[in-house]
N, C-alpha and C positions, 0 to 999 in steps of 0.2 A: 246397488247390489250389496247382499248382506255379508258380511265376512265369513259366516258358516259356509259359504260357497267354495272358498279357497281350498280347503282340504281336498275336496272332490271337484275340481275346477272344470274337467272336461264334462263330467255327469251334469253339473250346472248348465254348460253350454248345450248339452243335447236336450236338456229340458227347455232351455230359452229357445232353441230353434223350432222347437213344437209349440210353446206358448206364448211367443212375443213376436208374431208376424206384424210388419210395419203396416199392413193395411187393417188393422182392427178398428172396428167402428171407434171414432173419437169425436169430441167437440172441444171446440176453444172455450176455456172457461174465463170468466171476468177476472181481470188483474185487481189485486187487493194492496193497497197501501202498505207497506212494510215500515219504512221509516222516513223521516224528513230532516231538513236542516242540518245535514251532513256538513261539517267545517264552519258552520255560523257561529257567530259570538253570542253573548247572552241576550242581546236585543236587536242584532241585525246581521246581514249575511254580505260578503263580497259579491259584487255583481258578477253573474256568470255570462261568458259570451259564447262562441260558437265551438267551444272546446269540448269534444266529446271525451268522457270519462274511460278509464280502462280498468279491468280487472283481473288479477293474477295473485298467486301466493308468492309473496316477495320473499318470505323468509323461510319456505319449506317446511312450515309447521302444521300443514294440513289445513289451515284456514284461509280463506280468501280476503285479500284486501282490496279496496277500491282507491284508484288514484285519480284525482280531480284537480283542475286548475282554474283559476279565476284571475287572481293577481298573485296570491299565494297559491302554494301546491300542497293539498291535502292528501294525507293517507288514511283512509278510514276503515274500520273492522266492517267487513260485509254483512256480518250477522245482524248488527243493529246500529250501524253507522256511526259508532263513537269514534272520536278522534283519535288515532295513533299518534301521528305526528304532522305539524304544520310547518312548513318551509317557507321563508320569506326570500326568495331569491332576486338578484338584480333585474331589472327590466320593466317592472310594471305588468299590465294586464296581458292575460294569454288569450289570443285568437283561435291559433290551430289546435288540432286534437293533441292530447297526451300520447306520447309515443312510449312502449313498453318494447325492449327488445335486447337480446344479448348481443352488444356491439361488438366485443372483442373475443366472442366464443370461448368463454373461460366457464361458463355453466350458470353464470348468475346475470340476472335481467339488470339493464339499466333504465332508468327513467330519462325521458328527454323532454324539454319544453321550451318554447320560443315566445318572445315577448315583445312588448309594445315599443320600448326604446333600443329594438335591434339586438337584445341579448338572446343567445343561445346557450341553454345550460343543461349539463349532463350530470346525473345523480346515479349513485350506486343503489343496490336494492335496500339500503337503510334510509335512504332519503339524504345521504350526505353528498353534496356537491363535489364532483370530480373535477370539473372544469367547466369555464365560461368563455365565451367568445363573443365579440360584439363587432359583427363586420360591418355594420351602418347604423346611423342614429334613428332612421326612419322604423316603422314597426315591421316586425316580421311576422306576416300572416301565412306563410306555407311551411310546414315541416313534414318530412317523411324520411324513412331510412329504407336503404336497400343494399343487396351486395352487386354492387355496380361491375365489379371486375371478377366475381366468382373465385375469391380467395378466402372465404368461409368467415371474413370480418365484415362488417355493414357500415356503409357510408351513411353521412347525415347530409340531407338536402334541404336547404332554407331558402325561402324565396320572400322578397322584401316589397313593401307598399313605398316604392322609391319613386323618384321623378326623374329616372335617367333609363337608359337600357340596360344597365348592368342590374341586374335584379335577383341572380340566382346564385349561391355559394354552395360548395359541396367540401364536407369536412371528412377526413379519415375518422376511425372510432377514438384515436387518441387526441383530436382537435387539431390535428395538422391540417391545414388547408389543401386539398387535393390539387397535384399538379394539373394545369389546364382549365382551373377555375379562379374567379368567378365569371360569368357569362351574362350578357353577350359583351364580348369584348371586341369584335370587329364588325364589318360592314356587311356581312352575309346574312343579315336578317334585320327584322324591327321588332324592337320591344320596349316595355316600359314596365311600370309598378304593377305588382300582381297584389289586389286588394281582397284576397281572400285565397284560401288553401288550395290553389289551382293547379299545381303540378301532379302529374303521374308518372310513375317510375315503374318500369318493368321491361322483360325482355320481349320486343316487338318484332324481332327478326330471327328468333330461334337459334341464337348464337351461343346462349349461354351466358350472355352478360346484360345487364340492366341497361336501358336507355332512359333518357330524361326529357318529357314532354312539358313545355312551360307555355300555357297560354297566359297573356298579360293584357294590358290596357292599350292595346292596339287591335286592328282586325288582322292580325297574324299569329301564328303559333310557333315557336321554336322548338326543334327538337334536337338533343344532342347525343352523342356516344359518351362512353364513361371518361374519356378523355378531354371531354368539352368541345371537341369538334363537331362542327354542324352535320346533320343528316341531309342528304340531298333528296329532292323532290323528284318525283317521276318525270321523264323527259318530256311528257305532254305540257308541264309548265315552262319549258325551255330549261336553260342552264341555272337552276336555281337550287338553293336550299329551302327546306321547310319555312323557315323563318322569312322567307322573301315572297312566298305566296298567300296573297290576301283571300281570306274567306268571304265569299258573297253570298247572297240568297240565290243567285243565279250563276251558273257554271260560265256563262258568256263572259262578264267580264272577269272572273276567276282565271280562265285560260287565258284571255287576252293579257292580263296582269294589271290591268286598271279599269276603273269606272269612272264615268263623267261627272257622277253627282248631280245630274240636271234636273231631278224631279220625276224622271221615268223610274219606274220601280225596278227593273232589271237593272240599270245603271246606278242605284241609289240605295239599295237595301244591302247593308253588309253587317258583320257581326264584331262585337267588341268582347273582349274576353278578360275586362277588369274584374269580374266576379265569376266569370264561366270556369268551370274546372274540368278535368279530364279524368277518365278511366281507362283501363285497358281489360280487354276480354276478349276471348275467341267467340265471336257472334253467331257463326254458323257451323261451329264445331267441326271445322277442317284442319285443324292443328296449327293454323295461322292467327295469331292475335290481331284485333282490330283496336283502334284508338277512338274512345267516345268522348266528345266535349260539347259541353254547353257554352252557350253565348248570348249576348244581348243584341238582338237585331234591331239596327236603328236606321233611321234614314239620314244620309250623309248629305242631302241637299238641304236640310232644313238648318238654321242658324245655331240651334241648341242641339242638334243630332238628337232628335226626338226617338225615344224607344218606342218599339213597335210590339215586339214578342219575344220570348226566349226560344232560340234556336236549338236545335239538336243534331249534331252531326258524326257520322261514322266515317272514320279513314283508314286506309291501308297502311303499312308501313312507310311507303313510299310517298305518303300524303295524297295519293288520289284517293276520291271519294269511293267507299265500299259498295262494290258491285258484285253479286253472286249469280249462281245459276237461277236461283229463286228470289232474292231480294236484291233492290236496286236502289242505292241511297245517294246517287248522283244529284237527284233533287231531293232535299232533306224537307222534313214537315213544315207547313208555314202557317202563320197566323195563329199560333197556339194559345195566345191570350194577351190582350194589352195590359199594361202595368195599372194597379190600382192606384198606387201611390209610391213616389220615388224620393220621400223626404224622411232621413232617419231621425229628424227632430219630432217627427209625428209617429212613427212606428220603426223599429229597427229592420235593416235590410234583408228581403229575402235573398237566400244564397242557393243558387240551383245546382248543387253538387250531385253529380250522377250517381246512382246506385244501379248496379247490374246484376241481375238474378233470373232464374227461371220461374216466373209465378205460376204458370198452369201445368208445370210437369210434362210438357211435350219435348223437353230436351234443349229448346233454344231459349237464350235468355232475353229478357225483357228489360229496358231502360227507364228508371224512374227519377225524377227532379221536382223539386218544389220550384216555385215561380212567384213572381211580384204580382201575378193575376190572381193570387190568393187561393191557388190550386195546386194539388200534388198530381203530377202527371205519370203516366204510364204508357209507354209506347212499345209496341210489337215490332217484329221486324218488317212486317207489311205497312210499316209508317203510320198506324191508325192506333187509336186508343180503344180497347174493348170494354165491353160491360159497363160499369157506372163510372169509369175513367174519363176524363180527370176528375178528382174530387176536391171539392171546395170546403175550406175551413171558414171562409168568409161568407157571411149572410147578410146581405145589403139591408134587409130591414132593422137588423140590430144597430146599425149606424156607427159600427166599431170596425176598424180594419182589424184583420187576422192574417197573420202568414204561417206558413209550414217549415218544419225542420227537413234537412235530409232525413230520408227513411232508412231503417234497417229492415231486414227481410228474413223471415224463417218460417218453416212448416212447423208451427207449433204443435199440431195435433197428429203430426207425421201421417197425413192422409193423402200424400201427393201433391198438393197445392199449397201454395205459401201465404202467409199472412203478412201484411204490410205494417210497420209500427212506426210511429213519428210521434212528434209533439208540435205544438203550435204556441204562438204568443200573440199578444193583443196590442192594441194601441195605446200609447202612452196617455196617461192621465185618465184613463177609463175606469179605474178602480175594478177592473175585471182579471181573470187570469185564463191563461191557454189550457189546453187540454193534452192528455195523453191518448192517442188515437191508435185503435187496433182495426184493421179493414181485412176483408178476405181479398183473395186473389183477383177478383172482379171489381173491386173498388167499392164494395157494400160495408157501411159500418157495422161492426161487431159490438165494440166497446168504446166510449168516449169519456172517461172519468175527468173531473177537472183536476189540475194540479194543484197544489196546495197555493194558498193566497201568499202575497208578499209578507216576508218577515222583518218588520221594521216600518220605515217611512215611506218606502217605494209606493206608486200610486198604480202600478200594473205588475203583473207576471206572465210567467210562461217560460218556455226552453226553446233557445235559438239553436242549441247543438243537438246533434243526432244523439239518440239514445244509445245505449250499450246493453246488449243480450248476454247474460252470463249467469253461472251458479254462482251466487255469492255466499251461499251459507251452508249447512251441513244436510240438507234435504236433497232430494233428486231432482226437484223442479228447477227452472230458470226463473231468473228475475230480472226485471227491466230497470236500469240505472239513468237516471236523468240528471243532467248539471243545469238546473234551474237559474233564471235571471235574479231573482230576488229570495229564494227559499233554500238556497243550498243544494247540496246533493240529495236526490229523492230516489227511494227504491220502491218498487212493485213486485210482488209476488206474482207468479204466473202459475197458478194451480192446475197441475194436470199436464204440464209441458215436459215431464222428465225424458219423453221420446223425441224432442223437438229436433229438427234438422236445421242448422244455422247457415245461412245463404250470403249474408251480407250484415254481419252482427254488430258493427260499431261504425262511427265515423270514418268515411274513405275506407271502409272495406275490412280493416284489420288494425292491429295495434302498431302496423309498420306505417299505416296512414299513406299509402302510395297510389291509392284508387286501384287497388288489385286486391280480389278477396284471397286471403292467405292463411294457412296453417302449415305448420313444418312437419311434413309427412317424414323427412329424414330422422325427426327426432321422435315423433309420435305417429308411425305408420298406421297404427290403428284407430287413429281419430278420423274416422271416415264422415261423421257428421259435421266436422269443421268447427267445432265448438271450443277447442283448446284443451279437451280432456277426453280420456278414453272410459266412457261410462255407459249408462243405460241406452242412451240415444244410439250409440255406435252398435250395441248389442242388437237393438231393433232393426237397424238398417241391414246389418250383417245376417240375422235370421231370416229376413224376407228375401235375401239374395243367394242364401246358400244352396249351392248345386247349380247355379247358374253357369253357362259354358258359353265359350267363343263371345265375350264382351269385352268391352275396354272403355277407358276415359270415363266421361261424364255418365255413360250409361251402365257403368259397373264400378261405384265407388268402393264396395266392399272386396274388390280383387286387389288385396293388399300387395300381394308380390307380382302383379302385374303379367301374370301369365295367360291371361284371358278366361280363366277358369276360377270360380269361388269354390274352394275345395278345404280339405283339411289342413293344407299348409297355411292357407289364410286364417283357419281357426286357430292354428298354433300361433299366429302373429296376433290375432286377437287376444289370446290367452296372456300371452307375455306382456301386452300393454296395458291390460286392464288396471285402472287406477292411477295412470299417468296423468299429470296436470301440465298447466303451463306451455301448451304447445303452440300458441299462437305467436 
């Protein structure tokens, strides 16, 4: 938006309503490498793990910064990737995504990271450490923030790769351990270590407060209220909390409460959630959120608990399996793909973090996840994969294993259907590199450029972490920011993407990293595209919807005042919000 529009803002909006319909013909253009080696030293880079970067204007100077973590935490200039600040916090490597959030509601963002030797670190917007906690000596692999009790300040939730049932800690914004935590601390469930960023945190019962869902290294999923007390399961499971209802392939042993593990498939296939992760979304748009979880289905009759496939489950708030008038997930999809390899000395592990977004524009979300079968999966609510899904990054004749990252999802050309963006990595010792992948909503590849090769002595490269879509420079187009394994932080331009709609734009859905796509509509009500700023993408969506009547929710994101009409009042909200940033 050019500045000459501001003196006659409403005249400009009138022009935009005529000239910028959201369904103009468009085409996704090829990504262009913008910069690389962000945060690297003169001849090598710290290893990047599964930590998705974040983008914001930390100092409110109108320029965007990239915040990424490996072992150090780096603040980079979005325009060129130049280092602004390097922080060497206590704790070692960073597995989970970087959190950006205004924890204490003072108007300034904080940075939060969790580390390998059990340290949780919180920094102010300048990168200065405010406080550190060390709840456990094991690695903290899960990190998210949420306003659990609806008091306008955010709580910090961390989970650990521990060898005990106590795996989840919740801290207040000032570092005080929240009353009722850590959990699990009683016999109302079964839990063990979380070996990925598995927790999902959100309001699953529409009471205005957030619940904490924690899959872990057992075939159970624990669920807690904000005070740490357990959430009870539906009476069909007897008098039991979520954490005492096992997840089996078949409902028969699940309802009974046990399986015999005797070699019969019904009695022997169950899910483990060491790497399985959760998400929260309203899958059938009835106003009631569901809980989506991936897990490793294994045969408990085998001595080594042999893995069979990655399972996908959808639960209601009472732990019953999701069932609606049209869709029935009481029986989940089976045999999605056997593992290629489960040896991280050969290739780093595939992590099945679910991403939830409407790919085809029908108003209902699909669920995507990568798997150890070398493919990225996309399931519709009919429990099938449409089009060219699943999409394989592994090509057997190449003779090298490849895995895919958690995807991000955006309608890059604003044509009503989404593109899926993810990265891949390769087998160690292969001297090869992974790719940046952009697919259409049917799973057809559009562009797959190689990521840069390793910088230094490493013998492979790629990116294990979900990329982040954000506008990191002074133009109107979006960029893709990638935290690679051995070439530092890398950025790609996305030409022609100024009108993109961001649906799942970074690891775990938002910079709160809680498995819920989020942008702060109370702070930026005109950010209807969900990209964290009020700019041309929002104008395009608004222009296409202006005049719409009797609409609501996902069908009417441009209804800013939620009165079911997109009218002059919404136009005034759009005018007031134009230029706002840092809404994520």
